[in-house]
C-alpha positions in Angstrom: 6.2 20.9 -14.5 9.8 20.2 -13.6 10.9 16.8 -15.0 12.4 15.9 -11.6 9.1 16.5 -9.8 8.3 13.3 -7.8 4.6 13.5 -8.5 5.1 13.3 -12.3 7.5 10.4 -11.9 5.3 8.4 -9.5 2.3 8.8 -11.7 3.8 6.9 -14.6 3.7 3.5 -12.9 0.5 3.9 -10.9 -1.8 2.2 -13.5 0.5 -0.8 -13.6 0.6 -1.0 -9.8 -3.2 -0.8 -9.6 -3.5 -3.5 -12.3 -1.2 -5.8 -10.4 -3.1 -5.4 -7.1 -6.4 -6.0 -8.8 -5.0 -9.1 -10.6 -3.6 -10.5 -7.3 -7.0 -9.9 -5.5 -8.9 -11.5 -8.4 -6.6 -14.5 -8.4 -7.0 -15.0 -4.7 -10.8 -15.0 -4.9 -10.8 -17.1 -8.1 -8.6 -19.7 -6.3 -10.9 -19.6 -3.3 -14.0 -20.2 -5.5 -12.3 -23.1 -7.4 -11.1 -24.7 -4.1 -14.6 -24.4 -2.6 -16.2 -26.0 -5.6 -13.7 -28.9 -5.6 -14.2 -29.4 -1.9 -18.0 -29.3 -2.2 -17.9 -31.7 -5.1 -16.0 -34.3 -3.1 -17.6 -33.8 0.4 -21.2 -33.0 -0.5 -21.5 -34.9 -3.7 -22.3 -31.9 -5.9 -22.3 -32.3 -9.7 -22.8 -36.1 -9.6 -25.0 -37.8 -12.1 -27.6 -40.3 -11.0 -26.8 -43.6 -12.7 -29.8 -45.4 -13.9 
């Protein structure tokens, strides 16, 4: 293929772009999970030990 072919040049950074998108989505859902657990711990009393 011709070295100036746009398809061959665009394909070199595609795995990095996919990795960045997947990392951003994972960070969003991870943050949402942590936020939900922290909120449930304070509002609903989750993870509290019963003092005897």
